C-alpha positions in Angstrom: -55.8 -32.5 46.8 -55.8 -36.0 48.3 -57.5 -37.2 51.5 -60.9 -36.9 53.1 -62.7 -33.7 53.0 -65.4 -32.5 55.4 -67.7 -31.4 52.7 -68.0 -31.4 48.9 -68.4 -28.3 46.7 -69.8 -29.2 43.3 -71.2 -25.9 42.0 -69.1 -26.0 38.8 -69.7 -29.7 38.1 -69.0 -30.6 34.5 -68.6 -34.4 34.9 -71.7 -36.6 34.8 -70.2 -39.8 36.4 -66.9 -40.5 38.2 -65.9 -44.1 38.4 -63.3 -45.3 40.9 -61.6 -48.6 41.0 -58.9 -50.9 39.7 -58.5 -51.5 35.9 -56.2 -54.2 34.6 -54.7 -55.3 31.4 -56.6 -58.5 30.3 -55.3 -61.2 28.1 -58.0 -62.8 26.0 -57.5 -66.3 24.5 -57.0 -66.8 20.8 -59.1 -70.0 21.0 -61.3 -71.9 23.5 -59.8 -74.4 25.9 -57.8 -74.5 29.1 -55.3 -71.8 29.8 -52.6 -74.4 29.7 -53.6 -75.2 26.0 -54.2 -71.7 24.7 -51.2 -70.8 22.4 -51.6 -67.1 22.4 -53.6 -64.2 23.8 -54.8 -60.8 22.6 -54.4 -57.8 24.9 -57.4 -55.8 26.2 -58.5 -54.0 29.2 -60.8 -55.0 32.1 -62.1 -53.4 35.2 -65.7 -53.1 36.4 -65.5 -49.3 37.1 -63.5 -48.3 34.1 -65.8 -50.5 31.9 -68.7 -48.4 33.2 -66.8 -45.2 32.5 -65.9 -46.2 28.9 -69.5 -47.3 28.1 -70.9 -44.0 29.5 -68.4 -41.9 27.5 -69.2 -43.9 24.3 -72.8 -43.1 25.0 -72.1 -39.4 25.0 -71.8 -38.7 28.7 -68.9 -36.9 30.5 -67.2 -39.7 32.4 -64.1 -39.8 34.4 -62.1 -42.8 35.8 -60.1 -42.4 39.0 -57.6 -45.2 39.7 -54.0 -46.1 40.4 -51.7 -47.9 37.9 -48.0 -48.7 37.8 -45.3 -46.6 36.2 -45.0 -49.3 33.5 -46.1 -50.1 30.0 -49.3 -51.8 31.1 -50.2 -48.7 33.1 -49.5 -46.6 29.9 -51.8 -48.9 27.9 -54.6 -48.7 30.4 -54.6 -44.9 30.6 -54.3 -44.4 26.9 -57.0 -47.0 26.0 -59.5 -45.8 28.5 -58.8 -42.2 27.5 -59.3 -43.2 23.9 -63.0 -43.9 24.8 -63.4 -40.3 25.7 -63.0 -40.9 29.5 -61.2 -38.2 31.6 -58.2 -40.0 33.1 -56.5 -36.9 34.5 -57.0 -38.1 38.1 -55.3 -41.4 37.6 -52.2 -41.7 39.8 -49.0 -43.6 38.9 -47.3 -45.7 41.5 -43.5 -45.7 41.1 -43.1 -49.1 42.9 -46.1 -51.3 42.5 -47.1 -52.8 39.2 -50.3 -52.6 37.1 -52.5 -55.6 37.6 -53.0 -58.1 34.8 -55.0 -61.3 34.3 -55.6 -64.1 31.8 -58.9 -65.8 31.2 -60.5 -68.5 29.2 -63.3 -68.0 26.6 -66.0 -69.7 28.6 -68.7 -68.0 30.7 -67.6 -66.9 34.2 -70.3 -69.1 35.7 -69.2 -72.2 33.8 -67.3 -74.9 35.7 -64.5 -74.9 33.1 -63.9 -71.2 33.3 -60.4 -70.2 34.4 -59.1 -66.8 35.4 -55.5 -66.2 36.5 -55.0 -62.9 38.3 -51.7 -61.2 38.9 -53.0 -58.3 41.0 -51.6 -59.0 44.5 -49.6 -56.0 45.5 -50.8 -54.0 42.5 -50.8 -50.2 42.3 -54.5 -50.1 42.7 -54.4 -52.2 45.9 -52.5 -49.3 47.5 -55.4 -46.8 47.0 -56.4 -45.2 50.4 -58.0 -42.1 51.7 -54.5 -40.6 52.0 -53.6 -40.8 48.3 -56.9 -40.6 46.3 -57.8 -37.1 45.0 -61.1 -36.5 46.7 -61.7 -33.2 44.9 -61.8 -35.2 41.6 -63.7 -38.1 43.1 -66.6 -35.9 44.2 -66.5 -33.8 41.0 -69.4 -35.5 39.2 -73.2 -35.8 39.5 -72.7 -39.5 40.2 -69.9 -41.4 41.9 -69.9 -45.1 40.8 -68.1 -47.7 43.0 -68.0 -51.5 43.2 -67.4 -54.1 45.8 -64.3 -55.3 44.0 -62.3 -52.4 45.3 -63.3 -53.2 48.9 -61.7 -56.7 48.5 -58.3 -55.5 47.2 -56.8 -54.4 50.6 -57.5 -53.0 54.0 -56.6 -49.6 52.7 -59.1 -49.9 49.8 -61.8 -51.0 52.2 -61.1 -48.0 54.4 -61.3 -45.8 51.2 -64.8 -47.2 50.3 -66.0 -46.8 53.8 -65.0 -43.1 53.7 -66.4 -42.5 50.2 -69.8 -43.9 51.2 -70.0 -42.0 54.5 -72.6 -39.3 54.6 -71.2 -35.8 53.9 -72.7 -32.5 52.8 -73.0 -32.1 49.1 -72.1 -35.7 48.4 -73.0 -36.8 44.8 -75.4 -39.6 44.2 -73.4 -42.7 45.1 -73.9 -45.8 42.9 -72.7 -49.1 44.1 -72.4 -52.4 42.2 -71.9 -55.2 44.7 -69.8 -57.2 42.2 -69.1 -60.1 44.6 -66.0 -62.0 43.4 -65.7 -65.1 45.7 -62.0 -65.6 44.9 -61.2 -62.1 46.2 -62.9 -62.8 49.5 -61.3 -66.1 50.4 -60.5 -65.8 54.1 -62.4 -62.5 54.2 -65.9 -61.5 55.2 -68.1 -60.5 52.2 -70.9 -59.3 54.5 -68.9 -56.0 54.5 -70.4 -55.5 51.0 -73.9 -55.3 52.6 -72.6 -52.7 55.0 -71.2 -50.6 52.1 -74.3 -51.0 50.0 -76.6 -49.7 52.8 -74.6 -46.4 52.8 -75.3 -45.8 49.0 -78.1 -44.2 47.1 -78.3 -46.7 44.1 -77.4 -50.3 44.4 -77.0 -53.0 41.8 -76.9 -56.6 43.1 -77.5 -60.0 41.5 -79.8 -62.5 43.2 -77.1 -65.1 42.9 -74.4 -63.0 44.5 -76.7 -61.9 47.4 -77.3 -65.6 48.2 -73.6 -66.5 47.9 -72.2 -63.5 49.8 -74.9 -62.9 52.4 -77.2 -65.9 52.4 -80.1 -63.8 51.4 -82.6 -65.4 48.9 -85.0 -63.5 46.6 -85.6 -59.9 45.6 -87.9 -59.0 48.4 -85.5 -60.3 51.0 -82.7 -58.4 49.4 -84.7 -55.2 49.6 -85.5 -55.9 53.2 -81.7 -56.2 53.9 -81.1 -52.9 52.0 -83.8 -50.5 53.3 -81.7 -47.3 53.1 -80.8 -46.9 49.4 -83.4 -44.9 47.4 -83.1 -47.4 44.5 -82.1 -51.1 44.6 -81.8 -52.9 41.3 -81.9 -56.7 41.7 -80.6 -58.5 38.7 -82.3 -61.9 38.2 -80.5 -63.3 35.1 -82.9 -64.7 32.5 -85.8 -63.5 34.6 -84.8 -59.9 34.1 -84.5 -57.3 36.8 -86.7 -56.0 39.7 -86.2 -52.4 40.9 -87.3 -51.1 44.2 -87.5 -47.3 44.4 -88.6 -45.4 47.4 -90.3 -42.0 47.3 -88.3 -40.3 49.9 -84.9 -38.5 50.0 -82.0 -40.8 50.6 -80.4 -40.5 54.1 -76.9 -39.9 52.8 -76.6 -36.1 52.7 -76.6 -36.5 49.0 -77.7 -33.7 46.8 -78.9 -36.2 44.3 -81.1 -38.3 46.5 -84.8 -38.6 46.1 -87.4 -41.0 45.0 -85.8 -42.6 42.0 -82.4 -41.0 42.7 -82.4 -39.0 39.6 -79.4 -36.6 39.7 -81.5 -33.4 39.4 -82.4 -32.4 36.0 -79.1 -31.0 35.2 -79.4 -32.8 31.9 -76.5 -33.8 30.0 -75.9 -32.8 26.4 -76.0 -35.7 24.1 -77.1 -37.8 27.0 -76.2 -41.0 25.8 -76.8 -44.2 24.4 -79.0 -45.8 26.7 -77.6 -48.8 25.1 -77.7 -51.4 27.6 -78.0 -55.0 26.8 -78.3 -56.1 30.2 -79.5 -59.5 31.0 -77.6 -62.2 29.3 -80.6 -64.4 29.0 -80.8 -66.9 26.3 -84.5 -67.0 27.2 -85.9 -63.9 28.7 -88.8 -62.0 27.2 -92.1 -62.6 28.8 -94.8 -60.4 30.2 -93.6 -57.2 31.8 -95.0 -56.0 35.1 -95.5 -52.3 35.4 -94.7 -50.3 38.5 -96.6 -51.4 41.5 -96.9 -49.2 44.6 -96.9 -50.5 48.1 -96.3 -49.0 51.6 -93.0 -49.3 53.3 -92.3 -49.0 57.0 -93.2 -45.5 58.2 -95.9 -45.1 55.6 -93.5 -44.4 52.7 -94.5 -45.4 49.3 -92.4 -47.9 47.4 -92.5 -48.6 43.7 -91.6 -52.1 42.5 -90.8 -52.4 38.8 -90.1 -55.7 37.0 -88.6 -55.8 33.5 -88.0 -59.0 31.6 -84.6 -59.8 30.1 -83.9 -59.8 26.4 -83.1 -62.9 24.3 -79.5 -62.6 23.2 -77.3 -64.7 21.0 -74.3 -64.6 23.4 -70.8 -64.5 22.0 -69.0 -64.0 25.3 -70.7 -63.7 28.7 -68.3 -61.1 30.2 -68.8 -57.4 31.0 -72.6 -57.6 30.9 -73.1 -56.5 34.5 -70.9 -53.4 34.0 -72.7 -52.6 30.7 -76.1 -52.9 32.4 -75.0 -50.5 35.2 -73.8 -48.1 32.5 -77.1 -48.2 30.6 -79.2 -47.8 33.8 -77.0 -44.8 34.9 -77.2 -43.2 31.4 -81.0 -43.3 31.5 -81.0 -42.1 35.1 -78.9 -39.1 34.0 -81.6 -38.4 31.4 -84.3 -38.5 33.9 -86.1 -41.5 32.3 -88.7 -43.6 34.1 -87.5 -46.7 36.0 -88.8 -49.1 33.4 -86.8 -47.4 30.6 -83.7 -47.3 32.7 -83.8 -51.0 33.1 -84.5 -51.5 29.4 -81.5 -49.3 28.5 -79.5 -51.5 30.9 -80.6 -54.6 29.1 -79.8 -53.2 25.8 -76.3 -52.0 26.8 -75.6 -55.5 28.2 -76.8 -57.1 25.0 -74.3 -55.0 23.0 -71.5 -56.4 25.1 -72.8 -59.9 25.1 -72.7 -60.1 21.3 -69.0 -59.2 21.1 -65.9 -61.1 22.4 -64.6 -58.5 24.8 -65.8 -56.4 27.8 -66.4 -53.3 25.8 -68.1 -52.3 22.5 -69.6 -49.4 20.7 -73.2 -48.9 22.1 -76.2 -48.6 19.8 -77.1 -45.1 18.5 -79.2 -43.2 21.0 -82.2 -43.0 18.7 -82.0 -46.7 18.0 -81.9 -47.6 21.7 -84.8 -45.2 22.4 -87.0 -46.8 19.8 -86.4 -50.3 21.2 -87.0 -49.0 24.7 -90.3 -47.5 23.6 -91.6 -50.9 22.3 -94.7 -52.3 23.9 -94.4 -55.3 26.2 -95.3 -57.8 23.6 -92.8 -56.4 21.0 -90.1 -56.2 23.7 -90.7 -59.8 24.5 -90.2 -60.8 20.9 -86.8 -59.1 20.5 -83.9 -61.3 19.9 -80.5 -59.6 19.4 -77.4 -61.1 17.9 -73.9 -60.1 16.8 -73.9 -56.9 14.8 -77.3 -55.7 16.0 -76.0 -52.3 17.3 -74.8 -51.4 13.8 -78.1 -51.9 12.2 -80.4 -48.9 11.8 -83.4 -51.1 12.8 -83.2 -54.6 14.2 -85.3 -57.1 12.1 -87.5 -57.7 15.1 -88.2 -54.0 15.4 -89.0 -53.7 11.7 -91.8 -56.3 12.1 -93.2 -54.4 15.1 -96.3 -52.3 14.4 
């Protein structure tokens, strides 16, 4: 069934997280340099929401990806590859007219001045997603619905879809939203709509840098002030780590999964998942960790502020870290772990991706990630992770830790 529904029945939910958005075939350079000089490219997949779904499935969760691809070979590749990670792709729709999006990129960091990305996504199958052709029953079938601001920038229909999916409705799952501001997608558009969408969600991920660029808002406290409604706001601060604001009141979204830290009830998932989340891509990082601090919010509500330092990571390629962080945080949320541990799992999942060339990788084993997350603040600050760390039973830094 496609199209908006007045309510959402999820009594027989078997999916942990549903991720909706565009996935594309990505072409990765065979060597560093300008796109004009790269002689050949390897084929991969890329898409913020499908990356999260793949990471969660690899971590042992039941994840589904909802999207729209062309009836072409690239669409076949996306569906088969994402499904190969254990993601349910049964709700993906094929467009008989519009093509699957593709893009080429250089090997440099997205934030570097020399970084180049050439997108061929205008008029793509995914840009035609709308409330009229997306299967709402499947979209609302999970404990968590994960969205990103990228989808809102693809077309007017896609923006209408996100506005509808984030609207309050009875039985709505916990809605997770990664702002994912991409300046090139908003040329001539108004990126403040991302703030509007974020305020309608239960859990929001946003970088300090993108909040300043998209909204002119500077600093974690100011970001929280601009986003008073979500139960949890995760502010990613690069090498400084992450600051999480979590309120102790039900979210105002008619979401069954609301609540203080927005834990989707303790309908625990089997095998819960590798909380692997190398999140911050910090070459520096570490440092003293600030435990949860309580304070009063307007109306007398208690707010908990948790700051968690980034890890030191020997970065191979600085792509996909934000998606991996979100996956690690969501994985730990599904397990009902404390906020600090959710952030640490996010950092670990991000670190796993930062130490490989592509957007996706095998996460560390659950028990390995749990041991690292349990380290005391000093030991966490000493961790330095490099290529191959996820395959090791115990990282060298961990072995030296009492």
